[in-house]
C-alpha positions as CSV (number, residue, x, y, z in Angstrom):
1,M,23.3,38.0,21.5
2,A,27.0,38.2,22.3
3,M,29.5,38.9,19.6
4,N,31.1,35.4,19.8
5,D,27.6,33.8,19.5
6,A,27.0,35.5,16.2
7,E,30.4,34.6,15.0
8,N,29.9,31.0,16.0
9,I,26.7,30.8,13.9
10,I,28.4,32.4,10.9
11,A,31.2,29.8,11.2
12,K,28.5,27.1,10.8
13,L,26.7,28.6,7.8
14,H,26.5,26.4,4.7
15,P,27.3,28.1,1.4
16,L,23.6,27.9,0.5
17,E,22.7,29.7,3.8
18,R,25.3,32.4,3.0
19,K,23.6,33.1,-0.4
20,V,20.1,33.3,1.0
21,L,20.5,35.1,4.3
22,P,21.5,38.5,3.0
23,Y,18.1,38.8,1.2
24,L,16.0,38.0,4.2
25,N,16.0,41.6,5.6
26,K,12.8,41.7,3.7
27,I,10.0,39.0,3.6
28,F,10.3,37.0,0.4
29,T,8.5,33.9,-0.8
30,L,10.3,30.7,-1.7
31,H,9.8,31.4,-5.4
32,E,11.1,35.0,-5.1
33,L,14.2,33.9,-3.2
34,S,14.9,31.3,-5.9
35,S,14.8,34.0,-8.6
36,I,16.9,36.5,-6.6
37,T,19.6,34.1,-5.6
38,G,19.8,32.0,-8.7
39,L,19.3,28.8,-6.6
40,Q,16.8,26.1,-7.2
41,E,13.8,26.1,-5.0
42,V,14.8,22.9,-3.3
43,E,18.2,24.5,-2.5
44,V,16.5,27.6,-1.1
45,M,14.2,25.5,1.0
46,R,17.1,23.5,2.4
47,A,18.9,26.7,3.3
48,L,15.8,28.1,5.0
49,Q,15.3,25.0,7.1
50,W,19.0,25.1,8.2
51,L,18.6,28.8,9.1
52,Q,15.5,28.0,11.0
53,N,17.3,25.3,12.9
54,K,19.9,27.9,13.9
55,N,17.0,30.2,15.1
56,C,18.0,32.9,12.5
57,I,14.7,32.9,10.8
58,S,11.1,31.9,11.2
59,I,9.3,30.2,8.3
60,K,5.6,30.9,7.8
61,E,3.2,29.1,5.6
62,A,0.1,30.5,4.0
63,L,-2.6,28.9,1.8
64,Q,-3.3,30.6,-1.5
65,E,-6.2,29.8,-3.9
66,I,-4.8,29.9,-7.4
67,I,-6.8,29.9,-10.6
68,E,-4.9,28.2,-13.4
69,L,-5.5,26.7,-16.9
70,D,-6.9,23.2,-17.2
71,A,-6.4,20.9,-20.2
72,N,-9.0,22.6,-22.5
73,G,-7.9,26.0,-21.3
74,K,-4.3,25.4,-22.5
75,L,-5.7,24.3,-25.9
76,Y,-8.0,27.3,-26.2
77,K,-5.2,29.7,-25.3
78,E,-3.3,28.3,-28.3
79,K,-6.2,27.9,-30.8
80,G,-8.8,30.4,-29.6
81,M,-12.0,30.1,-27.6
82,P,-14.6,27.7,-29.2
83,E,-17.2,30.5,-29.5
84,K,-14.7,32.7,-31.4
85,R,-13.8,29.8,-33.8
86,F,-17.5,29.2,-34.3
87,L,-18.3,32.8,-35.2
88,M,-15.3,33.0,-37.6
89,V,-17.0,30.3,-39.7
90,V,-20.3,32.1,-39.9
91,E,-18.9,35.6,-40.2
92,A,-19.4,35.9,-44.0
93,S,-23.0,34.7,-44.4
94,P,-25.6,32.4,-43.0
95,I,-24.1,28.9,-42.8
96,P,-25.7,25.5,-42.3
97,L,-24.9,23.9,-38.9
98,S,-23.5,20.8,-40.6
99,F,-20.9,23.0,-42.4
100,I,-19.9,24.5,-39.1
101,Q,-19.5,21.1,-37.5
102,N,-17.3,20.0,-40.3
103,N,-15.1,23.1,-40.7
104,S,-14.8,24.8,-37.3
105,G,-12.5,22.1,-35.8
106,L,-14.9,21.8,-32.9
107,D,-16.3,18.6,-31.6
108,Q,-20.0,18.0,-31.3
109,N,-20.1,18.9,-27.6
110,E,-18.3,22.2,-28.2
111,V,-20.6,23.1,-31.1
112,T,-23.7,22.4,-28.9
113,I,-22.2,24.6,-26.1
114,C,-21.4,27.4,-28.5
115,L,-24.9,27.4,-29.9
116,G,-26.4,28.0,-26.4
117,L,-23.8,30.6,-25.3
118,L,-23.9,32.7,-28.5
119,K,-27.7,32.6,-28.8
120,K,-28.1,33.6,-25.2
121,K,-25.9,36.7,-25.8
122,N,-27.6,37.5,-29.1
123,Y,-24.4,37.0,-31.1
124,I,-26.1,34.6,-33.6
125,N,-29.5,34.0,-35.2
126,I,-30.7,30.4,-35.7
127,Q,-33.2,29.6,-38.5
128,K,-34.8,26.2,-39.1
129,E,-35.5,25.5,-42.8
130,K,-34.6,22.2,-44.4
131,E,-31.8,22.2,-41.9
132,I,-30.5,24.5,-39.2
133,V,-28.8,27.6,-40.5
134,V,-26.8,30.0,-38.4
135,S,-26.0,33.7,-39.1
136,I,-24.0,36.2,-37.1
137,T,-25.6,39.4,-35.6
138,D,-24.1,42.8,-35.4
139,A,-23.4,42.2,-31.7
140,G,-21.6,39.0,-32.7
141,K,-19.4,40.9,-35.2
142,Q,-18.5,43.4,-32.5
143,Y,-17.7,40.5,-30.1
144,L,-15.6,38.8,-32.7
145,A,-13.6,42.0,-33.5
146,K,-12.2,42.5,-30.0
147,K,-10.7,40.3,-27.2
148,S,-13.3,38.8,-25.0
149,Q,-13.3,38.9,-21.2
150,E,-12.8,35.1,-21.2
151,E,-9.7,35.4,-23.4
152,K,-8.3,38.2,-21.1
153,I,-8.8,36.0,-18.1
154,I,-7.1,33.0,-19.8
155,D,-4.1,35.2,-20.8
156,M,-3.5,36.4,-17.2
157,L,-3.5,32.9,-15.6
158,P,-2.1,31.6,-13.3
159,K,-3.3,34.2,-10.7
160,E,-4.4,34.3,-7.1
161,S,-8.2,34.3,-6.7
162,K,-8.3,37.4,-4.5
163,D,-6.5,39.5,-7.1
164,F,-9.4,39.4,-9.6
165,T,-11.8,42.4,-9.7
166,A,-15.6,41.8,-9.1
167,D,-16.3,41.8,-12.9
168,Q,-13.4,39.3,-13.5
169,Q,-14.7,37.1,-10.6
170,A,-18.0,36.7,-12.5
171,V,-16.2,35.6,-15.7
172,V,-14.0,33.2,-13.6
173,K,-17.1,31.7,-12.1
174,E,-18.6,31.1,-15.5
175,L,-15.4,29.5,-16.9
176,L,-15.2,27.2,-13.9
177,Q,-18.6,25.8,-14.9
178,R,-17.3,24.9,-18.3
179,K,-15.4,21.7,-19.0
180,E,-11.7,21.7,-18.0
181,I,-11.0,25.3,-19.1
182,I,-9.8,26.6,-15.7
183,K,-9.4,25.1,-12.3
184,K,-8.8,26.1,-8.7
185,D,-5.8,24.9,-6.8
186,I,-4.8,25.5,-3.2
187,I,-1.1,25.9,-2.7
188,K,1.2,26.5,0.2
189,I,3.2,29.6,0.1
190,K,6.3,29.6,2.3
191,S,8.0,32.9,3.4
192,A,10.9,33.6,5.7
193,E,11.3,36.4,8.3
194,L,14.4,37.2,10.2
195,T,14.4,36.7,14.0
196,E,16.4,38.9,16.4
197,C,19.2,36.4,16.2
198,G,19.2,36.5,12.4
199,K,19.2,40.3,12.4
200,K,22.3,40.3,14.7
201,V,24.1,37.8,12.4
202,L,23.5,40.1,9.5
203,T,25.3,43.0,11.2
204,H,28.5,40.9,10.7
205,S,30.3,40.2,7.4
206,L,29.5,37.0,5.7
207,D,32.4,37.3,3.2
208,K,34.9,35.2,5.2
209,E,35.6,32.0,3.4
210,Y,35.4,28.7,5.2
211,V,36.7,25.4,3.9
212,E,34.1,22.7,3.6
213,Q,36.4,19.6,3.4
214,L,39.8,18.6,4.6
215,T,41.7,17.0,1.7
216,P,44.8,14.7,1.7
217,E,46.7,17.4,-0.1
218,M,46.0,19.8,2.7
219,L,47.4,17.3,5.2
220,Q,50.5,16.6,3.2
221,S,51.3,20.2,2.5
222,E,50.1,21.4,6.0
223,T,48.2,24.2,4.3
224,W,45.2,23.3,6.5
225,K,46.8,25.5,9.1
226,N,46.1,28.5,7.0
227,H,42.4,27.8,6.5
228,A,39.3,28.4,8.5
229,F,37.0,25.3,8.5
230,R,33.2,25.5,8.6
231,H,31.9,24.3,12.0
232,Y,29.5,21.4,12.0
233,D,26.5,21.5,14.4
234,V,26.0,17.9,15.4
235,S,23.0,18.8,17.6
236,V,20.8,20.1,14.8
237,N,17.7,18.2,13.8
238,V,18.0,16.3,10.5
239,P,15.3,14.5,8.6
240,A,14.7,10.9,9.6
241,I,16.1,8.4,7.0
242,S,14.1,5.2,6.4
243,G,16.5,2.6,5.1
244,G,15.3,-0.4,3.1
245,K,14.0,-3.3,5.0
246,Q,11.8,-6.3,4.6
247,H,8.0,-6.1,5.0
248,I,6.9,-6.5,8.6
249,V,5.1,-9.8,7.8
250,T,8.3,-11.1,6.1
251,Q,10.4,-10.2,9.1
252,A,8.0,-12.1,11.4
253,M,7.9,-15.1,9.1
254,R,11.7,-15.4,9.2
255,Y,11.7,-15.2,13.0
256,I,9.0,-17.9,13.2
257,K,10.8,-20.2,10.9
258,Q,13.9,-19.9,13.0
259,I,12.0,-20.9,16.1
260,W,11.0,-24.2,14.6
261,L,14.4,-24.8,13.1
262,D,16.0,-24.2,16.5
263,M,13.7,-26.9,17.9
264,G,14.9,-29.4,15.4
265,F,12.1,-29.2,12.9
266,V,12.5,-29.6,9.1
267,E,10.7,-27.2,6.8
268,M,8.0,-28.6,4.4
269,T,7.1,-26.9,1.1
270,G,4.3,-27.4,-1.4
271,N,2.0,-25.8,-4.0
272,L,-0.7,-23.2,-3.3
273,V,-3.0,-25.0,-5.7
274,Q,-4.1,-28.4,-4.6
275,T,-6.8,-31.0,-5.3
276,S,-9.6,-31.5,-2.8
277,Y,-8.2,-35.0,-2.4
278,W,-5.1,-33.7,-0.6
279,D,-6.6,-30.6,0.9
280,L,-9.7,-32.3,2.4
281,D,-10.2,-36.0,1.7
282,S,-6.8,-37.1,2.9
283,L,-7.5,-35.3,6.2
284,F,-10.8,-37.2,6.6
285,V,-12.9,-34.2,6.0
286,P,-16.3,-35.6,4.8
287,Q,-17.3,-34.8,1.2
288,D,-20.5,-33.1,2.5
289,H,-18.6,-30.9,4.9
290,P,-19.5,-27.1,4.7
291,A,-15.8,-26.3,4.0
292,R,-16.2,-27.7,0.5
293,Q,-18.9,-25.3,-0.5
294,M,-18.2,-22.4,-2.8
295,Q,-18.9,-19.8,-0.1
296,D,-16.0,-21.1,2.0
297,T,-13.4,-22.3,-0.5
298,F,-11.8,-20.8,-3.7
299,F,-12.2,-23.5,-6.4
300,I,-10.3,-23.1,-9.7
301,K,-12.6,-22.9,-12.7
302,D,-11.7,-24.3,-16.2
303,G,-14.2,-22.6,-18.5
304,K,-17.6,-23.1,-17.1
305,E,-16.7,-26.1,-14.9
306,I,-14.5,-26.4,-11.9
307,A,-11.1,-27.7,-13.0
308,R,-10.2,-31.4,-12.2
309,G,-6.9,-32.8,-11.1
310,K,-5.3,-36.2,-10.9
311,L,-5.5,-38.6,-8.0
312,P,-2.6,-40.8,-6.8
313,Q,-2.8,-44.5,-7.8
314,D,-3.6,-45.6,-4.3
315,F,-6.5,-43.2,-3.8
316,A,-8.8,-46.2,-3.0
317,K,-7.4,-46.4,0.5
318,I,-8.8,-42.9,1.2
319,Q,-12.1,-43.9,-0.3
320,E,-12.3,-47.0,1.9
321,V,-11.6,-45.0,5.0
322,H,-14.3,-42.4,4.2
323,E,-16.9,-45.1,3.3
324,K,-16.2,-47.8,5.8
325,G,-13.2,-46.8,8.0
326,G,-10.7,-49.0,6.3
327,K,-8.2,-50.8,8.7
328,T,-8.6,-48.1,11.4
329,G,-11.3,-49.7,13.4
330,S,-13.6,-46.8,12.5
331,S,-16.9,-47.0,10.6
332,G,-16.0,-44.0,8.4
333,W,-18.6,-41.6,7.3
334,Q,-20.9,-44.3,6.0
335,T,-21.6,-42.2,2.8
336,P,-20.6,-42.8,-0.8
337,W,-17.2,-41.2,-1.7
338,Q,-17.1,-39.4,-5.1
339,E,-13.9,-39.5,-7.1
340,S,-15.1,-36.4,-9.1
341,E,-15.4,-34.4,-5.8
342,A,-11.9,-35.4,-4.8
343,K,-10.5,-34.2,-8.2
344,K,-11.7,-30.6,-7.8
345,I,-8.8,-28.1,-7.8
346,L,-8.7,-25.3,-5.2
347,L,-6.5,-22.8,-3.5
348,R,-5.3,-24.6,-0.4
349,T,-7.5,-23.8,2.6
350,H,-4.7,-24.7,5.1
351,T,-1.1,-25.7,5.1
352,T,-2.1,-28.9,6.9
353,V,-2.4,-30.3,3.3
354,L,1.5,-30.3,3.4
355,S,1.4,-32.4,6.5
356,A,-0.8,-35.0,4.8
357,Q,1.5,-35.1,1.8
358,K,4.5,-35.5,4.0
359,L,3.0,-38.4,5.8
360,A,2.2,-40.0,2.5
361,E,5.8,-39.4,1.3
362,I,7.2,-41.0,4.5
363,G,4.7,-43.9,4.3
364,Q,5.9,-45.0,0.9
365,D,8.3,-47.3,2.6
366,S,6.0,-48.4,5.4
367,K,8.2,-51.4,6.4
368,T,11.1,-49.2,7.5
369,V,9.2,-46.0,8.6
370,H,9.5,-46.9,12.3
371,K,13.3,-46.7,12.1
372,K,13.1,-43.1,10.9
373,L,11.0,-41.9,13.8
374,P,10.6,-39.5,15.6
375,L,10.3,-36.9,12.8
376,K,9.3,-33.2,13.1
377,F,8.2,-30.9,10.2
378,F,6.8,-27.4,9.9
379,N,5.7,-24.9,7.3
380,V,4.9,-21.2,7.2
381,G,2.8,-20.6,4.1
382,R,-0.1,-18.8,2.5
383,V,-3.6,-20.1,2.6
384,F,-7.0,-18.9,1.2
385,R,-10.5,-18.8,2.7
386,N,-13.6,-17.3,1.1
387,E,-14.3,-15.2,4.2
388,A,-15.7,-11.7,4.7
389,L,-13.0,-9.2,5.7
390,D,-13.1,-7.8,9.2
391,W,-10.6,-6.8,12.0
392,K,-9.7,-10.5,12.6
393,H,-10.4,-12.2,9.3
394,L,-8.6,-12.1,5.9
395,F,-9.4,-14.1,2.7
396,E,-5.7,-14.6,2.1
397,F,-3.3,-15.1,5.1
398,H,-0.5,-17.2,6.4
399,Q,-0.6,-20.3,8.6
400,V,2.0,-21.8,10.8
401,D,1.7,-25.6,10.5
402,G,3.6,-28.4,12.1
403,I,3.6,-32.1,12.8
404,V,5.6,-34.4,15.2
405,I,5.5,-38.1,14.3
406,D,6.6,-39.9,17.4
407,P,5.4,-43.3,18.9
408,D,5.8,-41.8,22.4
409,A,4.1,-38.4,21.8
410,N,1.0,-37.4,23.7
411,V,-1.1,-34.3,24.5
412,K,1.3,-33.1,27.1
413,H,4.0,-32.9,24.4
414,L,1.6,-31.1,22.1
415,K,0.9,-28.5,24.8
416,A,4.6,-28.1,25.5
417,Y,5.4,-27.4,21.9
418,L,2.6,-24.8,21.7
419,R,3.6,-23.1,24.9
420,Q,7.3,-23.0,23.8
421,F,6.4,-21.4,20.5
422,F,3.9,-18.9,21.9
423,G,6.3,-18.0,24.6
424,K,8.9,-17.0,22.0
425,M,6.2,-15.0,20.2
426,G,5.5,-12.9,23.2
427,Y,2.6,-14.7,24.8
428,P,3.7,-16.1,28.1
429,K,0.1,-16.9,29.1
430,I,-2.3,-18.7,26.7
431,R,-5.5,-20.6,27.0
432,I,-5.8,-24.1,25.6
433,R,-9.3,-25.5,25.5
434,P,-11.1,-28.5,23.9
435,A,-12.3,-28.1,20.3
436,Y,-13.5,-30.1,17.3
437,F,-11.7,-30.7,14.0
438,P,-12.6,-33.6,11.6
439,Y,-9.0,-34.8,11.4
440,T,-7.8,-34.7,15.0
441,E,-8.8,-36.3,18.3
442,P,-8.4,-34.9,20.8
443,S,-8.6,-31.4,19.3
444,L,-7.5,-28.2,20.9
445,E,-7.8,-24.4,20.3
446,V,-5.2,-21.8,21.5
447,E,-6.6,-18.5,22.6
448,V,-5.3,-15.2,24.1
449,W,-7.2,-12.4,25.7
450,H,-7.6,-9.2,23.5
451,P,-7.6,-6.3,26.0
452,K,-9.0,-3.7,23.5
453,K,-11.7,-5.9,22.0
454,Q,-12.4,-7.5,25.4
455,Q,-12.7,-11.0,24.1
456,W,-10.7,-14.2,23.7
457,I,-9.1,-14.5,20.3
458,E,-8.4,-17.8,18.7
459,L,-4.8,-18.0,17.4
460,G,-5.0,-21.5,16.0
461,G,-6.1,-25.1,16.3
462,A,-4.1,-28.3,17.2
463,G,-4.6,-31.9,18.1
464,I,-3.5,-35.5,17.4
465,F,-4.3,-36.8,13.9
466,R,-7.0,-39.5,13.9
467,P,-6.1,-43.0,12.8
468,E,-8.3,-42.3,9.7
469,V,-5.7,-39.8,8.6
470,V,-2.5,-41.5,9.7
471,V,-3.1,-45.2,8.8
472,P,-3.9,-44.8,5.0
473,L,-1.1,-42.2,4.6
474,L,1.7,-43.6,6.8
475,G,0.8,-47.3,6.7
476,H,0.2,-47.8,10.4
477,D,-1.1,-45.9,13.4
478,V,1.5,-43.7,15.1
479,P,0.7,-40.6,17.3
480,V,1.1,-37.5,15.1
481,L,0.9,-34.2,16.9
482,A,-0.4,-31.4,14.6
483,W,-1.2,-27.7,14.7
484,G,-2.2,-24.9,12.3
485,L,-1.9,-21.4,13.7
486,G,-2.9,-18.0,12.2
487,L,0.3,-16.0,11.7
488,E,-1.4,-12.6,11.2
489,R,-3.4,-12.8,14.4
490,I,-0.3,-13.9,16.3
491,I,2.0,-11.0,15.1
492,S,-0.5,-8.2,15.3
493,E,0.0,-7.7,19.1
494,Y,3.8,-7.2,18.5
495,Y,3.1,-4.4,16.1
496,R,0.3,-3.0,18.3
497,L,-2.3,-3.4,15.6
498,T,-5.9,-4.1,16.5
499,D,-7.0,-4.8,12.9
500,I,-5.0,-7.5,10.9
501,R,-6.0,-5.7,7.7
502,D,-3.5,-3.0,8.6
503,L,-0.7,-5.5,8.1
504,Y,-1.3,-5.3,4.3
505,K,-2.6,-1.8,3.7
506,N,0.8,-0.8,2.3
507,D,0.9,2.6,4.1
508,I,4.4,3.7,3.4
509,K,4.6,5.9,6.4
510,Q,3.4,3.1,8.7
511,L,6.0,0.7,7.2
512,Q,8.8,3.2,7.6
513,N,8.0,3.8,11.2
514,M,7.1,0.3,12.2
515,K,9.7,-1.3,14.5
516,L,11.9,-4.1,13.4
517,W,11.0,-7.6,14.5
518,V,13.4,-8.2,17.4
519,K,12.6,-10.7,20.1
């Protein structure tokens, strides 16, 4: 290393580095360096990392197995080992076991252990008369008079495993088998060693003072001309800083909402808890449909019974549509409609419930509703399904819902809205195929090809609401385009996740390293 290279490094040394570097002509551990320099360990570690970045030292790590006191061990170090406390009670004469239990300060478990240990080593005699009586032997008196091997081990802890003698290792092994007296701990020991570059730097004086900060006073008095300033190495690696940011799902939700707002949609809002009437009946889902069963839907219980809600005053029109088709030209489901079934309270199974409520709200003035059209609404909200968890299913997730109420709307418009949305979400090519839903006709499913799973993945359903949905809610039949899309499945591709459960596992490192939602 040239002279000017060493001087250049010295000019860049932080005050912490200047304190630590002179002691590195020998190999010291982090703890030892902290004691020698008077710095905190975190300050020493920081200095070592900076010196390593400058290629002045190499940091080595070694694993050490340390034996240290556990909870009971700390207590016994203060009060004495249980077997010693046991013997102190019986030292004078034979003592009933009940007296020992009440006067030794030991719990029942400790007394039982002491009986076994002391009897095994011939330190006590046990006699069974009317009750158990314990007396100390001569060997027990000798044991009580001097410090035991167990006490000596406890006094020397913490200590590295390899530093115990063979006899001590046997005692340690025995203590490890007892409850929370001692424990093993594997720790990382860091040490620093000078490189050739560092050795060269140490041949120079480190006493020269360098100013860390340029102050206004120095500028005003021009005294800065008489000072040497520490050089800053802008090329050195520094720890990555993870600033605060929104959760990855929240970022995607904000982006999705903006897509629909930019297309002229108005956001709908509503409750997570709904009645079956709004969640299912208003959408022409038959009351014997599997979606109403406990294994598919989370019902809210009130005591032993499922809680019941209130129905709107005009609920009879929904009943009429289900039983006979109402004024829609349909024959309905031709089964009796139960008011008690419609009153059941549940966690909403889809955000389409908000679309039904919005149609009912608009239809309150059915005479003038045609003057308000066309209207467009959307919602991004949480829904709940009683489903088994796997890589593409959650029991709590988000749905992107929307409706377009327009006398001139048709399937072409529906497909255009879907393609526009999915294009902005990073899916230029999607597959739309026929499907079945109780409340739409025609019905469509949107799918994309999953390259890793090698299968088509459904991202959501769509269609045009049936007259049985629109007429009783809105007042007359108008084409209503509708869709409900699975948010988590849609955004997983952007984050390169093949399992949607990873979106919510709250892995801090993953969340810190995950890219921001930028489209």
